[in-house]
N, C-alpha and C positions, 0 to 999 in steps of 0.2 A: 410474224407468221414462222416457223420454226422452218430451216433447210429442207429437213425430208418431206413438209407439209408443203413449200415452193419448188422441191421437184415433182412432184409428184404428178400435176396436169403435164409439165411437157415428158414425163413419163411415156404416161398415155396417150399422146399426141404423138411419140414417138413408137409406139408398140400401134398405132391405128395404121400405118405404114405399110406393115408386114401383114404378110396372108395372114387371115381371119382364122379363128379356133376351129376345132370342132363344131359343127350343127348342135344347137342342143332346144328344146322346146318344151323341156318336162316344167316342173314346177318351182321352179327358182331359178330361171330364165331371166327376172327383173331384179335379182338380187342381185347390188351391187358390186359385193364382196365376187361371187362369181365371174361379174362381167369384169373387173380386174383381171382375175385370172387367167379368162378365156384370152384377153389382149393381149397380154405375155406367154402364153402358151406355144404360140410357134418361133418365138425366140428362143426359148426356154429351150424345145425339143432341137430346136438345132445347134444351140451350143451344147447339150447334152451328147447326141450322138460323133460331133465332131472329139470333141473330150474323150468319151469311150473310143474311140475307133483308134486314137492317137496314144491313148495310154496301152490298148492290149495290140499295140503294132500291125495293126492293119486299115485298110482302104476305109472310108468311112459308105454306109450301104448311099446310093444316087437317091438324087431328090424324087418322093415320093412311094418311097422304099418301108418304108414306114410311117401307117397310119394310123393319128389319134382318133378315137371313137370315145363319146362321151353319153355316159346313160348314169340312169339314178339307179343308187344299191339298190334299194327294196323297194321296188314299184308295189304297191299294195294291193291284194287281192280285191274284188268287191268285197265291200261289208267287214272287211277284214286290215288286219296287217301282216307283215311280214319281216321278221328279221334277216342281217344280210349276214352270212356264212362266206369264208371266203377272202383273197387277196383285195388289198384296197385299189393297189393298182397292178393292172396285169399285164405279161405280154403272153404272144401265144400263135401261134402262125411259123411259115418256113417262106422262102421265098419264092415267089416274086412278093407275096401277100402277109408282109408283117402286120400285125396289130398291137399296139400300147392302148388298153382298155382305161379310162376314168370313170370314176363314179360323183356328183357335183357333189352329194355330201361330206365326202373327205376333201375337196378340194376350199371349202369354206371353213370346215367344223373347228381350222387351227390346232390339231391333231396332227395334223404333219405339213413338214418343209416341202413342199410342194416342190421348186428344184432341185432339190436331194433326191426325191423319190424318183423323177424323171432322169435325175443320174444313172439312179442306180437300174432302172427299167431300161436305160439305154446300154446300160451293160449289156443284158438282155437280149435286145435289141440286134445289137454289131453281132454278138456270139453267135443268135441264129442265122442272120446272113451272113457270115462268114463260114459257119461250120456246116451248115445245111442240115440235111439227112443226118451230120452227123453229132450232131448237136444233138440231141438225146442222151448218146452215151457219154456224156459228160454228167458224172454225177450230181447229184442238185447240192451237194454240200459245196463244191467245186465252184459252179452257178450262182451259188449265192454268196459265197466267201470272197468272191471278186465283186459281185457289183456292190456289196459292201464294205470295202474294202475304198473303190476306185471311186465312189460315192460321197467318204466320206463319214460314215453312217456307222463306226465300228465303239464310240464312245458310245455314242445313244443307242444302241444295241445292248452292250454292258450295261451303261444304265439303269434299261429295264430288262435286265436278269437280275441285276442286284435287288430292285428294289418290288418286283414282283412277290407278291405273297404267299404262289406255290413255292417260291423256291430259296424262302429268305434265311431258311432254317440251316440248310448248306449249299449255298449258292452254287459250290466248287461240283456237287454232284450231278448238275444238270449239265455239265458237259459229258453228253453220252454219247456211244458206245456209234460209229460210224453206221454200224450194220441195223440199228432201229429209224422206227419211220419217221420222218424230219418231222419238225414241229416248230412252234414260233421260238421255244427258246431257243433253240440249233441256231437261231441266227450268229449269237453270241459266240459260237463255239466255230461254226463255220468263218467268220473274221477270223479269228485269233489262229486257226490253224493255217490259212494265208497269210496273217503277220508273221509266224513259224517261219513262213519260208520267206517272207525277207528279213527275218532277224538270223539267219542261219545265212543269206548269200544268195539262193535258190530262187529267187522273185523271177527274177527278169527272165532266167531260163525255164522256167517254169509254164508262164506264159506263153513264150516262143512258143515252146513244143506242142503246148498244147493247141493254140491259134492253127498250128503247123495241120494239126489233125491226129497229132501222136496219141496214142496210148497211154491213160494215167501214170502207169506207173514209168514208162519211158521219160514223161512229162517230169514226173516228181523224181526221177532218176534212183528210186531204191525203191524197194517192194513195198505195197501199201502198207500192209503190217507192222513194219519197219516204223513208216511215216507216223503211223498212226500212234504209237507208243510215244512216240516223241513228242510228235503235237501236242496232244490231250495231259501230256506231263507237263509240258507248254503251258497250254491253256487254263489247268488248274491253278497253278501255281499265279497266275495273272490274276485270273478273277481273287485268290485269298489274296493276292497284296494291295488290289484292288478295293476290297471290301472294307478293310481298314479296321480302325478302333471303331469307327463309327458307325459301321453294322450291327454291332453287340447291340447299341444304344436305337439303332433302328428295331431291330427283332424285339427288345421288349416293348416297345411301340403296338409293332402289330402284335403278338401277344396278348397288351390289354386290351387292344380294341375285341378281338375275335374272344375274349372272353368277360367284355362290356363290363372292366374296369374302369371306367369313366374317370373318376376321381387321380387316379393312377394314371393314364393315358392323359389329363390336363396336365398333368406333373412331369410326365415324359417327356412329351410334345416343348414344354416351356423349358424344361433341362436340356435340349436335346442340342450336342455340340454345334453350333451354328457356325464357331470361328474357325472349325478346322478344314480339313478342304473333305467337306461332303457334299456339295452341292444335289448332287444327285438325289443322296436321302433327304437334304434341304428343301427339294421343290415339291415331296409327298408331304413332308413333314405337316404342313401349312391346312391340309388336306385333313389329317387327324387333329389338329387342334380345334379345329370346327367342328369335326364326328362330335370331341368328346363336350363340348361346349354347350352343344344342340343333344344330346342327350343325359345331360345332368339336367334340362331346365332353363340352360342361359340362355334362348332364342336370338336375343340380340347382339349378343358375344358373336357367337355361331355367326349369325349374318356377318358382323365386322369381320370375325376371321375369315369367312369363305370371301367377300370382299379383295382385301390384302392378296390372297391368295391368289386370287385369280387375275391379279393383276399382273402381279412378277411374269416372265417372257416362258419361265420352264413352267409354267401350272400345265397351259394347254398339251405339251406333250406327255405330261405322267399318264400312268393306266383309269387315274381315279378319277379323272377331268368330269367324264361324265356324271361320274355319281354325285360330284361336286353340286350339278343343277338339281341332283332329287332330294342333296340335302339342304339346298336354299330353298328348294320348293316348299318341303316339311315345314322349314322355319318360317316360312311364311303366314305359312298355312295356321300355324301353332298362334302368330301375330293377327291371325284373324283378316290375313289379306292375299285372300285364296285368290281374285284378278293378277297380281305379280305374279303369285304360286304357280300359276298355270303358264303363265309367258315361262317358266324355270322347266317346267315339264315337256312344254309342245318345245322349246327346243331340244331337250332329250330326246324327243322320239323322231323329232322330223331330220336334225343334222346329225345322231350318234345310233342307224341302225343296225351296227356290231354292238350295242354296247349289251351285257353280260344284264344290266338292269333296264333295257329297253320295255319287255312286257309290262314291269312295275310300273313306269312312269308311263306306261300305255293308262293304266287304270289310274292315277294319280293325276292322269292328265284331265280326264272326265270326271273326277271326284271333285277338282278344286271349284272344273266351271258348274258343277253342280251349287255348291257351298258359295259361287258367286252367282246362283240365280239366272244363269243361261242356259235353263234348261234345255230347252230343242237340241243347243251342239254338246252340251252333257250328255244328253240319251243315245244321240250317236255317237260317241266317243265311247262310251262304253258299253255299246253293242257291238262293236267294233273289239274292240279289248277280250272280251267274253269268246265272242267268235274265234279269234285269235289262240285264246290263251283261257282256256275254260277251268283249270285244273288251278290254277294260279292261286294263293291264298286269298285275294281281292276281288274272288270272282263272287263269294258268297254275300258282301258286302254289294257290290254293282247289283247284285240280282234282288236285293234286298231294294235297294235305290230306286229299280224301275219298275218293281211291281206296282199297280195302280191302284190307287188309294182306294179304301173299301170304303163306302158310304156309311156312315152312321145309320142305325136302323132308332126311327121315331118313337118314343113312346106314345103309349095309347092312354 
């Protein structure tokens, strides 16, 4: 038995001595992955709050000041589906009641480093507790930049920006002005703005003044416009430098996939410079290698590529991991293995309700079960998909499949 495997029972027994995690009675209540996380949550929460308070230079919130709440991300309405929109981990409220809301799906699907996410939310919780009504006057970029920085998520956010198809053509342009509405791509900017303060030696003073309730300009030690000009220049230069030579090769992969040039895509992924410091790209390139094989009609090769890619520790954190489930399901359908395909589509629906391909997975799950001869369950799932996503491109096929067979007219 490996050392880690021998330690697991001991860790679980130690967690059992701690206070229980938040109550939960949803569809994942018997999932061993969730049980393991719930057992660890009290210890993770306590450590995260203590560390956030220490690094912000303020007292930690007292016991019971921050409550964990566990919910399902997208509880389906009767006879339908609901996609999840919003933050996968969320802190809200003011003292004396601050709530950290967690969602079961995002604790088990592998996409998130849960202790790091708790560390991130702990920064928000400590800031809410310390600043109270003054918390909302702190700009969002400051709150998020400090949370990302202190939780050690900066490189992850930069990786996400550099590999995102929406920003691949010119990633430095994603460093947007602070006046624009905050979005997902801005977490990298927020981190780099705070990192700029550290590089110029003003980070500790900034945090001290901010947590004492001082205004933003007083905490920065200069006008906001002056700071933003310098911080944006720094952030853009950092993004450009970190993209490196590998980014152009990655951009060629994205273009080939977008234009459905499957032979070129296969060539580009095979030639990708894995020997260079390009881990952030290599974690995504495996997905495109499988995609190229699937659309070239090489289902067995696609499945092998997906299996190898999904076995890497970085794959689950990429933007395309959930779409990899759909690719695997489609490859299995082409190999006439609908029961196995249904497993892939089911996981995509149940564990990734925030996925852009959620509606497609909902239909494909029903189609796979229909192909497997599980008519009653397939009918239920396709009816739910039609009720929720009636304009989807698969709706016509689903309606035809659900139409009752017309009895043949006997000849006289």
